[in-house]
C-alpha positions in Angstrom: 105.9 81.1 134.2 104.4 84.5 133.6 103.3 85.5 130.1 105.1 88.5 128.5 102.8 91.5 128.6 103.1 92.2 124.9 102.8 89.3 122.5 102.3 91.1 119.2 104.0 94.0 117.4 103.9 96.0 114.3 107.2 96.9 112.5 107.7 99.8 110.1 110.3 99.5 107.3 110.8 102.1 104.6 112.2 101.0 101.2 113.2 103.0 98.1 111.0 101.2 95.5 108.1 98.9 94.8 110.3 96.0 93.6 112.1 95.9 96.9 108.9 96.4 98.9 107.5 93.3 97.2 110.7 91.3 97.7 110.9 92.1 101.5 107.2 91.7 102.1 107.0 88.3 100.3 110.2 87.2 101.9 109.1 88.0 105.5 105.8 86.1 104.9 107.4 83.2 103.2 109.9 82.8 106.0 107.1 83.0 108.6 108.7 86.1 110.2 105.5 88.1 109.6 101.8 87.2 109.2 101.0 90.1 107.0 102.9 93.0 105.3 101.0 96.0 104.0 102.7 98.1 101.3 101.9 101.8 101.5 103.0 103.4 98.2 104.8 106.7 97.8 105.3 108.4 101.1 107.3 111.5 101.3 110.3 111.3 103.7 112.2 114.4 105.0 115.2 113.6 107.2 118.7 114.6 108.1 121.5 112.4 106.6 125.2 113.1 106.8 124.6 116.8 107.8 122.1 117.6 105.0 118.4 117.7 104.7 117.2 114.9 102.4 113.8 114.5 100.7 112.8 111.2 99.1 109.9 109.3 97.9 109.7 105.9 99.7 107.4 103.0 100.3 106.3 102.1 103.8 105.9 98.5 104.9 103.6 97.8 107.9 104.5 94.4 109.2 102.4 92.3 111.6 104.3 89.8 113.7 104.9 88.5 117.3 107.3 90.1 119.7 109.1 86.7 120.0 109.8 86.9 116.2 110.8 90.5 116.0 114.6 90.1 116.3 114.7 87.5 113.6 112.6 89.8 111.4 114.9 92.7 112.0 118.0 90.6 111.1 116.3 89.4 107.9 115.4 92.9 106.9 118.9 94.2 107.6 120.4 91.5 105.4 118.1 92.2 102.5 117.9 96.0 102.6 120.1 98.3 100.5 120.1 101.3 102.9 123.2 101.9 105.1 120.9 102.5 108.0 117.4 101.1 107.3 114.4 102.0 109.3 113.2 99.0 111.3 111.0 100.2 114.1 108.8 98.0 116.3 105.6 99.1 118.1 104.0 96.9 120.7 100.3 96.1 120.2 98.3 96.8 123.4 94.9 95.5 122.3 93.4 94.1 119.1 90.8 91.8 117.6 91.5 88.5 119.4 90.8 86.4 116.3 93.2 88.5 114.3 95.9 88.3 116.9 95.4 84.6 117.1 95.8 84.4 113.4 99.1 86.3 113.5 100.5 83.9 116.2 99.3 80.8 114.2 100.7 82.1 110.9 104.1 83.1 112.3 104.5 80.0 114.5 103.2 77.7 111.8 100.9 75.8 114.2 97.4 76.2 115.5 96.9 78.0 118.8 94.5 76.6 121.4 91.8 78.8 122.7 
């Protein structure tokens, strides 16, 4: 069986406030859907919504996980997010610190990974 080319990914999710950022971040880590969630406070978002230009202050979540876990992560976020159309975007990780990537896999899978 051939290994999938991309094993790790980073997801971006925007939320309207710090309380929700903490709730989603902690929930994803607790459920082992993510190894780590960075909370980036107060970003400025400008976007088109329902025919108008909207400008909002939001918080960005940078979520580290495995590609195998991404769909479950996305479903969890959609269930726990107040936006009608939440941003949940996944980027594949091409390269990275091997020890850090191993830690992501162990944390999300809940078991130690052999070398």
